[in-house]
ZAMARGU-4260 file (C-alpha; in steps of 0.2 Angstrom, whole numbers, plus 5000, padded with zeros to 4 digits):
<rodrens>
0) 5696/4523/4962 | 5705/4531/4976 | 5705/4547/4967 | 5686/4548/4966 | 5684/4542/4984
5) 5695/4558/4989 | 5685/4570/4979 | 5669/4563/4986 | 5677/4564/5004 | 5683/4582/5000
10) 5665/4587/4995 | 5659/4579/5010 | 5670/4585/5024 | 5666/4603/5017 | 5650/4600/5023
15) 5654/4594/5038 | 5668/4606/5043 | 5657/4620/5039 | 5646/4614/5054 | 5659/4613/5067
20) 5653/4611/5083 | 5647/4627/5093 | 5652/4633/5110 | 5642/4638/5124 | 5642/4656/5118
25) 5636/4649/5102 | 5652/4652/5092 | 5663/4639/5083 | 5676/4631/5092 | 5691/4643/5088
30) 5692/4648/5069 | 5709/4642/5061 | 5715/4659/5056 | 5722/4661/5075 | 5738/4670/5075
35) 5753/4662/5083 | 5753/4677/5097 | 5736/4672/5102 | 5739/4654/5104 | 5736/4650/5123
40) 5749/4643/5134 | 5745/4628/5144 | 5753/4630/5163 | 5769/4621/5164 | 5775/4610/5178
45) 5792/4612/5185 | 5804/4604/5178 | 5793/4596/5165 | 5805/4595/5148 | 5797/4595/5131
50) 5792/4580/5124 | 5801/4573/5108 | 5807/4589/5101 | 5806/4587/5081 | 5812/4603/5073
55) 5805/4594/5057 | 5786/4597/5062 | 5787/4615/5064 | 5775/4625/5056 | 5765/4609/5051
60) 5747/4608/5050 | 5741/4593/5058 | 5725/4583/5060 | 5725/4575/5078 | 5713/4562/5081
65) 5707/4565/5100 | 5701/4550/5109 | 5696/4559/5125 | 5699/4578/5133 | 5711/4570/5146
70) 5722/4563/5133 | 5722/4579/5122 | 5730/4590/5136 | 5749/4585/5137 | 5747/4581/5118
75) 5741/4598/5112 | 5754/4606/5123 | 5769/4596/5116 | 5764/4599/5098 | 5761/4616/5101
80) 5777/4619/5110 | 5786/4613/5094 | 5776/4626/5084 | 5763/4614/5075 | 5746/4620/5070
85) 5732/4608/5077 | 5715/4605/5072 | 5705/4591/5081 | 5694/4578/5075 | 5684/4567/5088
90) 5679/4550/5079 | 5676/4535/5091 | 5662/4524/5086 | 5672/4511/5099 | 5666/4523/5114
95) 5649/4515/5121 | 5636/4518/5126 | 5631/4532/5119 | 5628/4543/5135 | 5647/4539/5139
100) 5650/4544/5121 | 5641/4559/5123 | 5649/4564/5140 | 5668/4563/5133 | 5662/4573/5117
105) 5655/4586/5128 | 5670/4586/5139 | 5682/4588/5124 | 5670/4602/5116 | 5672/4613/5132
110) 5690/4609/5133 | 5694/4614/5115 | 5685/4630/5116 | 5695/4635/5132 | 5713/4631/5124
115) 5705/4638/5106 | 5708/4622/5098 | 5698/4618/5081 | 5689/4604/5083 | 5679/4593/5069
120) 5666/4582/5077 | 5659/4565/5073 | 5649/4564/5058 | 5637/4551/5065 | 5639/4538/5079
125) 5636/4520/5071 | 5640/4509/5084 | 5632/4494/5076 | 5644/4495/5062 | 5657/4496/5074
130) 5650/4480/5082 | 5649/4471/5066 | 5668/4475/5062 | 5674/4467/5077 | 5663/4452/5078
135) 5673/4436/5078 | 5689/4447/5085 | 5681/4453/5101 | 5697/4448/5111 | 5715/4454/5114
140) 5725/4464/5101 | 5715/4458/5086 | 5700/4471/5092 | 5710/4484/5097 | 5719/4485/5080
145) 5703/4485/5071 | 5697/4499/5082 | 5714/4509/5080 | 5713/4505/5061 | 5695/4512/5058
150) 5699/4529/5068 | 5716/4531/5060 | 5711/4527/5043 | 5695/4540/5045 | 5708/4553/5051
155) 5721/4549/5036 | 5707/4551/5024 | 5700/4567/5031 | 5718/4574/5033 | 5721/4571/5013
160) 5705/4579/5010 | 5708/4595/5019 | 5725/4598/5013 | 5733/4594/5030 | 5751/4591/5033
165) 5749/4575/5042 | 5740/4568/5055 | 5743/4560/5072 | 5732/4553/5088 | 5731/4557/5106
170) 5733/4538/5108 | 5750/4539/5108 | 5752/4548/5126 | 5744/4533/5134 | 5755/4518/5143
175) 5740/4507/5141 | 5738/4508/5121 | 5749/4496/5110 | 5760/4509/5102 | 5767/4496/5089
180) 5749/4494/5083 | 5746/4512/5083 | 5761/4515/5072 | 5759/4502/5060 | 5740/4507/5057
185) 5744/4525/5056 | 5758/4522/5043 | 5748/4511/5034 | 5732/4522/5034 | 5744/4537/5028
190) 5750/4528/5014 | 5733/4524/5007 | 5727/4541/5009 | 5744/4549/5002 | 5747/4559/5019
195) 5760/4556/5033 | 5757/4549/5048 | 5767/4558/5063 | 5773/4546/5078 | 5777/4553/5093
200) 5782/4543/5109 | 5771/4554/5122 | 5769/4542/5135 | 5783/4551/5146 | 5770/4565/5146
205) 5756/4555/5153 | 5758/4561/5171 | 5758/4578/5165 | 5742/4574/5155 | 5734/4569/5171
210) 5739/4584/5181 | 5732/4596/5167 | 5716/4586/5166 | 5713/4588/5185 | 5718/4607/5185
215) 5705/4607/5171 | 5692/4598/5180 | 5690/4586/5166 | 5680/4572/5166 | 5691/4557/5168
220) 5684/4538/5161 | 5687/4523/5170 | 5689/4511/5154 | 5695/4515/5136 | 5678/4514/5127
225) 5672/4500/5121 | 5659/4488/5130 | 5673/4474/5130 | 5684/4487/5137 | 5672/4489/5151
230) 5670/4472/5157 | 5689/4469/5156 | 5691/4484/5168 | 5677/4477/5180 | 5685/4461/5181
235) 5702/4469/5187 | 5705/4467/5206 | 5705/4483/5213 | 5717/4489/5226 | 5711/4489/5244
240) 5709/4504/5251 | 5721/4508/5267 | 5714/4506/5283 | 5706/4521/5292 | 5718/4530/5304
245) 5702/4535/5314 | 5705/4553/5311 | 5690/4562/5302
</rodrens>
């Protein structure tokens, strides 16, 4: 039953979280016992307001699914400004090919180390299972729903197994993501796992995420993740570059 599955998950993830990926210096990425006064403050742009301040989330332990480092920037900033203690989890079998998946993961590892964000890595990269999952539903919202469902189910189960207060996702900072689907699938996954899904519309912070990513020199990908989204991005007409003024 569900109880036995959660027991198995808890035992399994005890092994996984003990093996937290190590940073360039060989140390684990930010042990979670960090005191509040040690929490780093990301630079704040002039006139940038806190996004969706929610006092009910204060002192919450939140497991944050992270799709990529650039999206994590303003997302982490917004949650931390409200006093939420975050642990990140990178679980994105939709990112293809393997080289792209690893590049995004490596970028996130370096950034998480910089901002002292505890991070749980992907247990294994199983792109074959992902492709089988979306077979027959590989176009439009149906594919995206399945993809979001898989990632949020994984995050919800891990949040419940590790005793987190709730879970959320950095996908919510993107104006290109389908928020209704994210909210529906997050709430459904949370109900099944017995842990709350924290929805926040962080789209007003999207420009802030770009600024922070550029300031940090982060790799910024050109497509969502899967081979289908890569083909869709390539098929979109590109804006023509303005004619040269002749100045060099």
